[in-house]
ROSE-4610 file (N, C-alpha, C; in Angstrom, 1 decimal, always signed):
// ROSE-4610
residu = [X/X/X/X/X/X/X/X/X/X/X/X/X/X/X/X/X/X/X/X/X/X/X/X/X/X/X/X/X/X/X/X/X/X/X/X/X/X/X/X/X/X/X/X/X/X/X/X/X/X/X/X/X/X/X/X/X/X/X/X/X/X/X/X/X/X/X/X/X/X/X/X/X/X/X/X/X/X/X/X/X/X/X/X/X/X/X/X/X/X/X/X/X/X/X/X/X/X/X/X/X/X/X/X/X/X/X/X/X/X/X/X/X/X/X/X/X/X/X/X/X/X/X/X/X/X/X/X/X/X/X/X/X/X/X/X/X/X/X/X/X/X/X/X/X/X/X/X/X/X/X/X/X/X/X/X/X/X/X/X/X/X/X/X/X/X/X/X/X/X/X/X/X/X/X/X/X/X/X/X/X/X/X/X/X/X/X/X/X/X/X/X/X/X/X/X/X/X/X/X/X/X/X/X/X/X/X/X/X/X/X/X/X/X/X/X/X/X/X/X/X/X/X/X/X/X/X/X/X/X/X/X/X/X/X/X/X/X/X/X/X/X/X/X/X/X/X/X/X/X/X/X/X/X/X/X/X/X/X/X/X/X/X/X/X/X/X/X/X/X/X/X/X/X/X/X/X/X/X/X/X/X/X/X/X/X/X/X/X/X/X/X/X/X/X/X/X/X/X/X/X/X/X/X/X/X/X/X/X/X/X/X/X/X/X/X/X/X/X/X/X/X/X/X/X/X/X/X/X/X/X/X/X/X/X/X/X/X/X/X/X/X/X/X/X/X/X/X]
num = [1/1/1/2/2/2/3/3/3/4/4/4/5/5/5/6/6/6/7/7/7/8/8/8/9/9/9/10/10/10/11/11/11/12/12/12/13/13/13/14/14/14/15/15/15/16/16/16/17/17/17/18/18/18/19/19/19/20/20/20/21/21/21/22/22/22/23/23/23/24/24/24/25/25/25/26/26/26/27/27/27/28/28/28/29/29/29/30/30/30/31/31/31/32/32/32/33/33/33/34/34/34/35/35/35/36/36/36/37/37/37/38/38/38/39/39/39/40/40/40/41/41/41/42/42/42/43/43/43/44/44/44/45/45/45/46/46/46/47/47/47/48/48/48/49/49/49/50/50/50/51/51/51/52/52/52/53/53/53/54/54/54/55/55/55/56/56/56/57/57/57/58/58/58/59/59/59/60/60/60/61/61/61/62/62/62/63/63/63/64/64/64/65/65/65/66/66/66/67/67/67/68/68/68/69/69/69/70/70/70/71/71/71/72/72/72/73/73/73/74/74/74/75/75/75/76/76/76/77/77/77/78/78/78/79/79/79/80/80/80/81/81/81/82/82/82/83/83/83/84/84/84/85/85/85/86/86/86/87/87/87/88/88/88/89/89/89/90/90/90/91/91/91/92/92/92/93/93/93/94/94/94/95/95/95/96/96/96/97/97/97/98/98/98/99/99/99/100/100/100/101/101/101/102/102/102/103/103/103/104/104/104/105/105/105/106/106/106/107/107/107/108/108/108/109/109/109/110/110/110/111/111/111/112/112/112/113/113/113/114/114/114/115/115/115/116/116/116]
x = [-146.7/-146.1/-147.2/-146.8/-147.8/-149.1/-149.1/-150.4/-151.4/-150.8/-152.1/-153.0/-152.4/-152.9/-153.8/-155.1/-155.9/-155.6/-155.6/-155.4/-156.3/-156.3/-157.8/-157.9/-157.5/-157.6/-157.0/-158.0/-157.0/-156.9/-155.6/-155.6/-154.8/-155.4/-155.0/-154.1/-153.0/-151.8/-151.9/-151.1/-150.5/-148.8/-147.9/-146.6/-145.9/-144.4/-143.4/-143.2/-143.0/-142.6/-141.3/-140.3/-139.0/-139.0/-138.2/-138.5/-139.6/-140.6/-142.2/-142.8/-142.0/-142.7/-143.8/-145.0/-145.9/-146.8/-147.3/-148.4/-149.4/-150.8/-152.0/-151.4/-151.7/-151.3/-152.1/-152.6/-153.3/-152.3/-152.8/-151.8/-152.8/-152.8/-153.5/-152.3/-153.1/-152.2/-153.1/-152.3/-153.0/-151.7/-152.5/-151.1/-150.2/-148.9/-147.8/-147.5/-148.2/-148.0/-148.4/-147.8/-148.6/-148.0/-149.2/-149.0/-149.3/-148.5/-148.9/-149.3/-150.2/-150.6/-151.2/-151.0/-151.1/-153.0/-153.4/-154.3/-155.4/-155.1/-155.5/-156.3/-157.3/-157.7/-157.3/-156.8/-156.3/-157.3/-158.5/-159.6/-159.5/-159.9/-159.7/-158.7/-157.8/-157.3/-157.6/-158.8/-159.0/-158.8/-159.0/-158.4/-159.5/-159.3/-160.4/-161.1/-160.8/-161.5/-162.9/-163.7/-165.5/-165.2/-163.9/-163.5/-162.2/-161.3/-160.1/-160.0/-159.1/-158.6/-160.1/-161.5/-162.3/-163.0/-162.6/-162.5/-163.4/-164.5/-165.4/-165.4/-165.4/-165.5/-166.4/-166.0/-167.1/-167.5/-168.6/-168.9/-167.8/-167.1/-165.7/-164.6/-164.6/-163.1/-162.5/-163.1/-162.1/-162.3/-161.7/-161.4/-162.4/-163.2/-163.9/-163.8/-163.9/-163.4/-164.8/-164.4/-165.9/-166.2/-165.9/-166.2/-167.2/-166.4/-167.1/-167.0/-167.0/-167.5/-166.2/-165.0/-164.2/-163.7/-163.6/-163.1/-161.8/-161.2/-159.8/-159.3/-158.7/-158.1/-157.0/-157.2/-156.1/-154.7/-154.7/-153.6/-152.7/-152.9/-152.5/-152.5/-153.5/-153.8/-154.5/-154.9/-155.4/-157.1/-158.0/-159.1/-159.6/-160.9/-161.3/-162.8/-163.5/-164.7/-164.6/-165.5/-165.7/-164.6/-164.7/-164.3/-162.8/-162.0/-160.5/-159.8/-160.9/-160.6/-159.3/-158.4/-157.6/-156.2/-156.5/-155.3/-155.1/-153.9/-153.4/-153.4/-153.5/-153.3/-151.3/-151.1/-149.5/-149.1/-148.2/-147.6/-146.3/-146.6/-145.6/-144.5/-143.4/-142.5/-142.6/-142.8/-142.6/-141.9/-141.5/-140.8/-141.3/-141.2/-141.6/-140.2/-140.3/-138.9/-138.9/-138.7/-138.7/-140.0/-140.7/-142.3/-143.1/-142.5/-143.2/-143.2/-143.6/-144.2/-143.3/-142.1/-141.3/-141.3/-141.3/-141.2/-139.8/-140.0/-138.6/-137.8/-136.7/-135.7/-135.9/-135.4/-135.3/-135.3/-135.7/-135.5/-136.0/-135.6/-135.2/-136.7/-137.8/-139.1/-140.0/-141.1/-141.7/-142.8/-143.8/-145.5/-146.2/-147.1/-148.2/-148.9/-149.8/-151.0/-150.0/-149.1/-147.7/-147.1/-147.3/-146.0/-146.8/-148.1/-149.3/-149.0]
y = [+45.3/+43.7/+43.1/+41.8/+40.9/+40.5/+40.2/+40.2/+41.2/+42.2/+43.4/+43.3/+42.7/+42.3/+41.0/+41.1/+39.4/+38.6/+37.4/+36.4/+36.8/+36.4/+36.6/+38.5/+39.2/+40.4/+41.5/+42.6/+43.7/+45.0/+45.8/+46.7/+47.9/+49.1/+50.5/+51.2/+51.4/+52.4/+53.1/+54.7/+55.5/+55.4/+55.1/+54.8/+55.5/+55.4/+56.0/+54.9/+55.4/+54.4/+54.5/+53.7/+54.1/+54.9/+55.8/+56.7/+57.4/+57.5/+58.1/+58.6/+58.8/+59.7/+58.9/+59.5/+58.9/+58.3/+57.1/+56.9/+55.9/+55.9/+55.1/+53.8/+52.8/+51.3/+50.3/+49.1/+48.0/+47.1/+46.5/+45.1/+44.0/+42.9/+41.8/+40.5/+40.1/+38.9/+37.3/+36.7/+35.2/+33.9/+33.9/+33.2/+33.8/+33.2/+33.8/+34.6/+34.9/+35.6/+37.0/+37.9/+39.7/+40.2/+40.8/+41.8/+42.6/+43.3/+45.4/+45.9/+46.8/+47.0/+48.4/+49.4/+51.2/+51.1/+52.1/+51.9/+53.0/+52.7/+53.5/+52.6/+52.8/+52.1/+52.7/+51.3/+52.0/+52.2/+52.4/+52.9/+54.3/+54.9/+56.5/+56.9/+56.5/+56.7/+57.1/+56.5/+57.2/+55.7/+56.2/+55.1/+54.0/+52.8/+51.8/+51.7/+52.0/+52.0/+52.9/+53.0/+53.4/+55.1/+54.7/+55.4/+54.8/+55.3/+55.3/+54.2/+53.2/+51.7/+50.7/+51.3/+50.5/+49.9/+48.5/+48.1/+47.1/+47.1/+46.2/+44.9/+44.3/+42.3/+42.3/+41.5/+40.4/+39.4/+38.5/+37.3/+36.2/+36.2/+35.2/+36.1/+37.2/+37.8/+38.5/+38.6/+39.6/+41.2/+42.1/+43.3/+44.2/+45.2/+45.7/+47.8/+47.9/+49.4/+49.9/+50.9/+51.4/+52.6/+52.9/+54.0/+53.8/+52.9/+52.0/+50.4/+50.0/+48.2/+47.5/+48.2/+47.2/+45.7/+44.7/+43.4/+43.1/+43.0/+42.4/+41.6/+40.5/+39.5/+39.8/+39.5/+40.0/+39.0/+38.0/+37.3/+37.7/+38.1/+39.0/+40.4/+40.8/+42.2/+42.8/+41.5/+42.1/+42.1/+43.2/+43.7/+42.0/+41.9/+40.8/+40.7/+41.8/+42.4/+43.9/+44.9/+46.3/+46.7/+48.1/+49.0/+49.2/+48.3/+48.4/+46.6/+46.0/+44.7/+44.3/+43.2/+43.1/+44.2/+44.9/+45.9/+45.6/+45.8/+45.5/+46.5/+46.1/+47.3/+47.2/+48.3/+48.7/+48.0/+47.1/+46.1/+47.2/+46.9/+47.1/+45.9/+46.2/+44.8/+45.2/+43.8/+44.0/+42.7/+43.0/+41.4/+41.6/+40.3/+39.7/+39.6/+40.5/+40.4/+40.7/+40.3/+40.3/+40.7/+39.2/+39.3/+40.7/+41.8/+42.6/+42.8/+43.3/+43.4/+44.7/+45.1/+46.0/+46.1/+47.4/+47.9/+47.4/+46.7/+46.5/+47.3/+47.3/+47.9/+49.6/+49.9/+51.4/+51.3/+52.5/+52.7/+51.5/+51.2/+50.4/+50.5/+50.6/+51.2/+50.0/+49.7/+49.0/+49.3/+48.4/+48.8/+48.0/+49.1/+48.7/+49.5/+49.1/+50.3/+51.1/+50.6/+51.6/+52.5/+52.1/+53.3/+54.6/+54.7/+55.3/+56.7]
z = [-45.8/-45.7/-46.4/-46.8/-47.3/-46.9/-45.6/-45.1/-44.9/-45.5/-45.3/-47.4/-47.7/-49.1/-49.0/-48.6/-48.5/-49.9/-49.6/-50.9/-51.9/-53.0/-54.2/-54.1/-52.8/-52.9/-54.0/-53.9/-54.7/-53.3/-53.5/-52.8/-53.2/-53.4/-54.0/-53.2/-53.9/-53.2/-54.2/-53.5/-54.2/-54.0/-54.7/-54.7/-55.8/-54.8/-56.1/-57.1/-58.1/-59.3/-59.7/-59.9/-60.4/-61.9/-61.8/-62.9/-63.2/-62.4/-63.1/-61.6/-60.5/-59.5/-58.9/-58.7/-57.7/-58.9/-58.5/-59.5/-58.6/-59.1/-58.5/-58.7/-57.7/-58.2/-57.9/-58.3/-57.8/-57.6/-56.1/-56.2/-55.9/-56.4/-56.6/-55.7/-55.2/-54.4/-54.6/-55.2/-55.8/-54.7/-53.8/-52.7/-52.4/-52.9/-52.3/-53.9/-54.5/-55.9/-55.8/-56.2/-56.1/-57.5/-57.9/-59.2/-58.9/-59.8/-59.4/-60.7/-61.1/-62.4/-61.8/-63.2/-62.9/-62.5/-62.0/-61.4/-63.0/-63.9/-65.2/-66.0/-66.5/-67.9/-69.1/-69.7/-70.9/-72.5/-71.8/-73.1/-72.7/-71.6/-71.6/-70.5/-69.9/-69.0/-67.6/-67.3/-66.0/-64.9/-63.7/-62.7/-63.1/-62.4/-62.8/-61.1/-60.0/-58.7/-59.1/-58.3/-58.0/-57.1/-56.2/-54.7/-54.7/-54.0/-53.8/-53.0/-53.7/-53.3/-53.1/-53.9/-53.8/-55.2/-55.8/-57.2/-57.2/-58.2/-58.8/-59.4/-58.9/-59.4/-60.1/-61.3/-61.6/-61.2/-61.4/-60.9/-60.7/-61.6/-61.7/-61.1/-60.6/-59.7/-60.9/-61.7/-62.8/-62.0/-62.5/-62.4/-63.4/-63.1/-63.9/-63.7/-64.6/-64.8/-64.2/-63.2/-62.8/-63.8/-64.6/-65.6/-67.0/-67.6/-68.5/-68.6/-67.8/-67.1/-68.3/-68.5/-69.3/-68.1/-68.4/-67.4/-68.0/-66.7/-66.8/-66.1/-66.8/-66.0/-65.5/-64.1/-62.9/-63.0/-63.9/-64.2/-64.9/-66.1/-67.2/-67.4/-66.7/-67.3/-68.3/-69.3/-70.2/-70.3/-71.1/-71.0/-71.8/-71.2/-71.9/-72.4/-72.2/-72.3/-72.4/-73.4/-73.2/-74.0/-74.1/-75.0/-75.1/-74.7/-74.7/-75.0/-75.2/-75.3/-76.3/-75.5/-76.1/-75.5/-74.9/-74.4/-73.0/-72.5/-71.3/-70.2/-69.2/-68.0/-67.8/-67.3/-67.2/-66.5/-66.2/-65.2/-64.6/-63.5/-62.5/-61.7/-61.9/-61.2/-59.7/-59.4/-57.9/-57.4/-56.2/-55.2/-53.7/-53.9/-52.5/-51.7/-50.3/-49.9/-48.3/-47.5/-46.0/-45.5/-46.0/-45.7/-46.4/-47.2/-47.8/-49.4/-49.7/-51.4/-51.6/-52.5/-52.8/-54.4/-54.8/-56.0/-56.6/-57.6/-58.3/-59.2/-59.6/-60.3/-60.1/-58.9/-58.4/-56.8/-56.7/-55.3/-54.2/-53.0/-52.4/-51.3/-52.0/-51.1/-51.0/-50.2/-49.9/-51.0/-51.3/-52.0/-51.1/-50.7/-49.8/-49.2/-48.6/-47.6/-46.4/-46.2/-45.1/-46.1/-47.5/-48.2/-48.5/-48.3/-48.6/-47.6]
């Protein structure tokens, strides 16, 4: 459900991605907008969280890779500082429907903490 993703917060989930099996994802909520990113740093292919579902944030709210400190803008997914500067996180299409966050373009499956 949408209310399980705090406004301005990040939630890590393991979910089925259309055409790709299970994948670690990050959900980011900004008001009524939810963005989903693959939980993989483009620099070294490692997960971004320091523990499952636990993410580092900079003072200005950006996502920080726990391994090498790359900093990502949560609106665009672009790395703004660090070893992969200019690269972007892999986006996963989601839509808001019936009070929940759903993966787009594939199986009719909810995306969120309840689907882990």
